[in-house]
N, C-alpha and C positions, 0 to 999 in steps of 0.2 A: 504494500499499500504505500502511495507516494506523498501522502498527506504532508509530510515535514522532512522529506528527504529529495532534496532536487536532483540527485543522481538518478534515484529511481523514477522520478517524474519525467526526467529526460529520456531515460530507457524505455518508458513505457509510450512515450511521445513517439520515438523511433520505431518501436515495435509495433503498436497497436492504433498509432493516430489518435491517442486519446489526450484531450487539453485537460491540464490540472485546473480546478475549480479556482475563480480568483480568491476565494477566502484562503485557500491552501497556499496560494503564492503569495499573498500578502503575509501571511504566517511566516513562511520562509523567509521572507525579507525582514521581517520583525526579530527573527531569531537568528538572523546571521551577524557577525561581527564585522560591521562596515563602518567606514569612516563617513563622516558627515556628507562629504561630496558623494560618494559611492551610494550613499542613501537616498538622496537627492535624484542622482540620475536613475537608479533602480526604479524609485518612487514614479518618475516621469514615463518611463517604459510601463511600468505597471498599470498607470492610468490609459496607455494606447491598447494594452493587452485587454484591460478591463472593457473599454468600449468595443473592441472586437469580438469579445466572447459574447456581450450582449447582443450585438449584431448577429453573431451565428447563431443564436438561441431563436432570435424573430426568423431567422430562414428557414430554421429547419422546423420549427413549431407547425405551420400548416402543411407541410409534408407527414409528419407523424400523425397529425389529427387525421388527414386524409387515409393514411396507412391504417389506423386504429379504427375508423370508420368502415373501411372495407372488409377489416376482420370481422366486426360485429355482423355482417350480412350474412 
């Protein structure tokens, strides 16, 4: 489980195309020993990730709804 292990999250991303949930990425950032500059830069990148993750959820939602409706028939 990748929740707090960036190495495992990276491995799962490569193997299964699974994106880590933003909450877990945020926790990884918080638990890391970063300089203030590193933390600021990673936070900026995280904001981009958070936006992209939300957009991906919006794109996949109607697809999954249609598939779920087709299975109920």
